[in-house]
TORRO-644842 format. One line per field, with one value per residue: residue number from 1; residue in one letter; z, x, y of N, C-alpha, C, O in turn. Coordinates in nm, 4 decimals, decimal comma. Layout:
N
pos = NUM;... $
code = A;... $
nzz = Z;... $
nxx = X;... $
nyy = Y;... $
cazz = Z;... $
caxx = X;... $
cayy = Y;... $
czz = Z;... $
cxx = X;... $
cyy = Y;... $
ozz = Z;... $
oxx = X;... $
oyy = Y;... $
This chain:
59
pos = 1;2;3;4;5;6;7;8;9;10;11;12;13;14;15;16;17;18;19;20;21;22;23;24;25;26;27;28;29;30;31;32;33;34;35;36;37;38;39;40;41;42;43;44;45;46;47;48;49;50;51;52;53;54;55;56;57;58;59 $
code = X;X;X;X;X;X;X;X;X;X;X;X;X;X;X;X;X;X;X;X;X;X;X;X;X;X;X;X;X;X;X;X;X;X;X;X;X;X;X;X;X;X;X;X;X;X;X;X;X;X;X;X;X;X;X;X;X;X;X $
nzz = -1,1333;-1,0064;-0,8316;-0,5844;-0,5100;-0,4921;-0,2916;-0,0468;-0,0335;0,0700;0,2972;0,4202;0,4845;0,6100;0,8808;0,9517;0,9340;0,7403;0,8879;0,9917;0,8791;0,9093;0,9644;0,8545;0,6615;0,4793;0,3990;0,2830;0,0449;-0,2856;-0,5604;-0,7057;-0,5689;-0,3693;-0,4459;-0,5595;-0,2954;-0,1756;-0,3675;-0,3455;-0,0622;-0,0839;-0,2816;-0,2062;-0,1149;-0,2577;-0,2028;-0,1147;0,2397;0,2191;-0,0179;-0,2346;-0,4278;-0,7351;-0,7946;-0,7149;-0,3890;-0,0839;0,1833 $
nxx = -0,8293;-1,1215;-1,2204;-1,3406;-1,2969;-0,9962;-1,0231;-1,1481;-0,9225;-0,7505;-0,8298;-0,8481;-0,5777;-0,5341;-0,6474;-0,5323;-0,2181;0,0554;0,3375;0,5795;0,4902;0,2793;-0,0394;-0,0307;0,1720;0,0437;-0,1686;-0,0950;0,0371;0,0697;-0,1836;-0,0561;0,1515;-0,0068;-0,1590;0,0882;0,2301;-0,0335;-0,0238;0,1937;0,1972;-0,0105;0,0548;0,1464;-0,0500;-0,1744;-0,0402;0,0388;0,1342;0,3738;0,4505;0,6796;0,7583;0,9219;1,2618;1,5258;1,6614;1,8345;1,9520 $
nyy = 0,4805;0,5900;0,9192;0,8570;0,6548;0,6748;0,8418;0,6839;0,5212;0,6495;0,7355;0,5154;0,4518;0,6756;0,6355;0,4176;0,3860;0,2735;0,0821;0,3056;0,5433;0,8492;0,9660;1,2125;1,2125;1,0389;1,1680;1,3897;1,2418;1,2093;1,1290;0,9358;0,8150;0,7479;0,5384;0,3850;0,3303;0,1672;-0,0531;-0,1906;-0,2681;-0,4495;-0,6564;-0,9224;-1,0468;-1,2243;-1,4667;-1,8153;-1,9091;-2,0698;-2,0338;-1,8767;-1,6060;-1,6297;-1,5287;-1,3079;-1,3640;-1,2265;-1,3776 $
cazz = -1,0660;-1,0022;-0,7214;-0,4691;-0,4676;-0,4106;-0,1184;0,0340;0,0321;0,1607;0,4220;0,4977;0,5169;0,7086;1,0036;0,9674;0,8740;0,7466;0,9537;0,9498;0,8058;0,9746;0,8791;0,7852;0,5161;0,3921;0,3889;0,1751;-0,0820;-0,4330;-0,5982;-0,7887;-0,4428;-0,2691;-0,5466;-0,5517;-0,1597;-0,1666;-0,4470;-0,2739;0,0314;-0,1187;-0,3679;-0,1693;-0,0281;-0,3007;-0,2025;0,0173;0,3472;0,2008;-0,1352;-0,2652;-0,5635;-0,8226;-0,8052;-0,6177;-0,2729;-0,0279;0,3309 $
caxx = -0,9287;-1,1776;-1,1409;-1,4257;-1,2150;-0,8931;-1,0452;-1,1553;-0,8181;-0,6819;-0,8863;-0,8334;-0,4684;-0,4838;-0,7223;-0,4316;-0,1067;0,1692;0,4460;0,7031;0,4192;0,1931;-0,1719;-0,0108;0,2280;-0,0345;-0,3107;-0,0306;0,0699;0,0132;-0,2560;0,0234;0,2170;-0,0749;-0,1443;0,1971;0,2018;-0,0944;0,0321;0,3535;0,1483;-0,0894;0,1156;0,1982;-0,1444;-0,2475;0,0211;0,0161;0,2091;0,4470;0,4664;0,7675;0,7799;1,0445;1,3270;1,6533;1,6621;1,9562;1,9443 $
cayy = 0,4681;0,7239;1,0181;0,8468;0,5288;0,7296;0,9206;0,5678;0,4425;0,7697;0,7391;0,3793;0,4517;0,7579;0,5828;0,2828;0,4186;0,1658;0,1086;0,3891;0,6603;0,8872;1,0236;1,3452;1,1652;0,9631;1,2629;1,4577;1,2053;1,2811;1,0135;0,8218;0,7814;0,6519;0,4001;0,2696;0,2389;0,0486;-0,1945;-0,2758;-0,3216;-0,5924;-0,7303;-1,0415;-1,0745;-1,3593;-1,5681;-1,8835;-1,9248;-2,1676;-1,9966;-1,7621;-1,5603;-1,6449;-1,3781;-1,3235;-1,3355;-1,2394;-1,3949 $
czz = -0,9787;-0,8446;-0,6074;-0,4575;-0,4002;-0,2894;-0,0275;0,0777;0,0799;0,2712;0,5173;0,5827;0,6279;0,8696;1,0440;0,8922;0,8344;0,8406;0,9043;0,8984;0,9370;0,8946;0,8032;0,6492;0,4348;0,3235;0,2632;0,0538;-0,1923;-0,4497;-0,6345;-0,6756;-0,3932;-0,3334;-0,5393;-0,3918;-0,1591;-0,2743;-0,3859;-0,1203;0,0204;-0,1948;-0,3622;-0,0984;-0,1243;-0,3022;-0,0706;0,1070;0,2774;0,0618;-0,1935;-0,4241;-0,5996;-0,8186;-0,7326;-0,4688;-0,1886;0,1256;0,4111 $
cxx = -0,9958;-1,1677;-1,2385;-1,3542;-1,0780;-0,9148;-1,0796;-1,0310;-0,7334;-0,7179;-0,8581;-0,6714;-0,4242;-0,5545;-0,5914;-0,3349;-0,0210;0,2506;0,5239;0,6131;0,3440;0,0457;-0,1466;0,0468;0,1068;-0,1306;-0,2276;0,0767;0,0200;-0,0765;-0,1859;0,0860;0,1372;-0,1206;-0,0299;0,2317;0,1355;-0,0589;0,1114;0,2840;0,0581;-0,0421;0,1271;0,0459;-0,2057;-0,1785;-0,0028;0,1362;0,3585;0,5280;0,5816;0,7664;0,9118;1,1100;1,4715;1,6372;1,8248;1,8998;2,0505 $
cyy = 0,5849;0,7682;0,9640;0,7427;0,5917;0,7774;0,7866;0,5244;0,5256;0,7329;0,6094;0,3992;0,5642;0,6969;0,4806;0,3108;0,2981;0,1862;0,2072;0,5412;0,6960;0,9352;1,1221;1,3190;1,1249;1,0741;1,3588;1,4188;1,2307;1,1128;0,8919;0,7677;0,6891;0,5050;0,3030;0,2173;0,1294;-0,0597;-0,2897;-0,3182;-0,4239;-0,6887;-0,8986;-1,0936;-1,2024;-1,4681;-1,6632;-1,8570;-1,9494;-2,1192;-1,8620;-1,7108;-1,5719;-1,5054;-1,4197;-1,2815;-1,3207;-1,2779;-1,3716 $
ozz = -0,8990;-0,7536;-0,5077;-0,3357;-0,2827;-0,1927;0,0824;0,1947;0,1364;0,3521;0,6398;0,7007;0,7051;0,9708;1,1618;0,7760;0,9162;0,8912;0,7831;0,8832;1,0379;0,7718;0,6992;0,5454;0,3289;0,2051;0,1630;-0,0085;-0,1929;-0,3836;-0,6119;-0,6772;-0,3695;-0,2807;-0,5204;-0,3631;-0,1486;-0,2334;-0,3744;-0,0677;0,1199;-0,1848;-0,4551;-0,0241;-0,0682;-0,3711;0,0390;0,0637;0,2802;0,0352;-0,1827;-0,5209;-0,5278;-0,8320;-0,7045;-0,4389;-0,2238;0,1777;0,5328 $
oxx = -0,9350;-1,1266;-1,2227;-1,3402;-1,0482;-0,8405;-1,0245;-1,0110;-0,6337;-0,6337;-0,8492;-0,6488;-0,3284;-0,4918;-0,5571;-0,3423;-0,0324;0,2537;0,5456;0,6795;0,3350;0,0365;-0,2093;0,0050;0,0794;-0,1631;-0,2892;0,1564;-0,0915;-0,0519;-0,2243;0,0768;0,1728;-0,1162;-0,0371;0,2548;0,1853;-0,0793;0,1070;0,3366;0,0441;-0,0867;0,1216;0,0519;-0,2835;-0,2120;-0,0440;0,2314;0,4461;0,6424;0,5390;0,7739;1,0060;1,0514;1,5123;1,6010;1,9195;1,8112;2,0405 $
oyy = 0,6564;0,6962;1,0344;0,7311;0,5701;0,7607;0,7919;0,4920;0,4805;0,6941;0,6016;0,3725;0,5603;0,7281;0,4702;0,2707;0,2067;0,2984;0,2101;0,6437;0,6261;0,9350;1,1422;1,3704;1,1814;1,0652;1,3949;1,4891;1,2828;1,0119;0,7772;0,6449;0,5736;0,3938;0,1815;0,0998;0,0173;-0,1741;-0,4122;-0,4163;-0,4951;-0,8030;-0,9792;-1,1916;-1,2795;-1,5645;-1,6252;-1,7920;-1,8629;-2,1559;-1,7470;-1,7865;-1,5384;-1,3979;-1,5324;-1,1677;-1,3910;-1,2102;-1,3870 $
């Protein structure tokens, strides 16, 4: 990902940090940590409401 895209992503999460995080934490993240966080926040966005991913679930 190019530096401009990374900065746009960082600004997105600084303006609206994920639950349990602060803008300061996002600002100080490494590029790699920022991309990892982004991936895990959007990984299920392509699933339908009734669709579960295959895997092991503990309820």
